[in-house]
C-alpha positions, 0 to 999 in steps of 0.5 A, spaced: 955 311 113 960 313 108 960 311 100 964 313 094 959 315 088 962 316 081 959 322 079 963 323 073 969 321 069 975 319 074 971 323 079 969 319 086 965 323 091 964 321 098 957 321 100 953 320 107 948 314 106 944 310 111 946 304 113 943 298 109 937 295 111 938 287 111 933 282 108 931 276 112 936 272 107 942 277 108 947 279 112 950 286 114 958 286 113 962 292 115 967 293 109 974 292 111 977 292 104 974 293 097 979 291 091 979 295 085 977 290 079 979 291 072 971 291 070 971 298 074 976 301 069 971 303 064 966 306 068 972 310 072 975 313 065 968 314 062 964 316 068 956 314 069 953 314 062 946 317 065 949 322 069 947 319 075 952 317 080 954 310 080 956 306 086 962 301 084 966 296 088 964 288 088 971 285 091 969 286 098 972 282 105 969 284 112 966 282 118 959 280 119 955 285 123 948 282 123 944 277 120 937 276 117 932 272 120 933 266 115 940 266 116 943 260 120 950 259 116 953 266 119 954 270 125 956 277 127 963 277 128 965 272 122 970 274 117 968 273 110 970 274 103 963 277 099 961 277 092 957 283 091 955 287 084 956 294 087 956 299 093 963 295 095 966 302 096 962 303 103 963 302 110 957 297 110 954 293 105 948 288 105 949 282 101 945 275 101 948 270 106 949 265 100 954 270 097 959 270 103 965 265 104 969 264 110 975 268 110 979 265 116 984 268 120 988 271 115 989 278 112 982 280 110 985 284 104 987 277 101 980 274 102 977 276 095 970 272 094 970 274 086 974 268 084 969 264 088 963 266 085 964 263 078 
């Protein structure tokens, strides 16, 4: 899969990475939209503090691809808004099922879950 890595000030590079492996309480979501949050402005301007890449993106919506063995609330094909803390600028993200919220049939670019996470 492809993922955006912040490697320096205002410098994303698209990298190849393995599709995340999910834990029993997680789901794998195919990312359709990942919004840009104001909290990502400082890392974007200044770059990663240690020189190591940072994987931003936490306002995600998408479609459930697979579910862990303990997940009963979601199924493949479900459309969800997702609250993640990183790695949302990617094709897939692994996330706890509890952090996925039904998106209904509306446009997925309107289904950001971060406001619901508070």
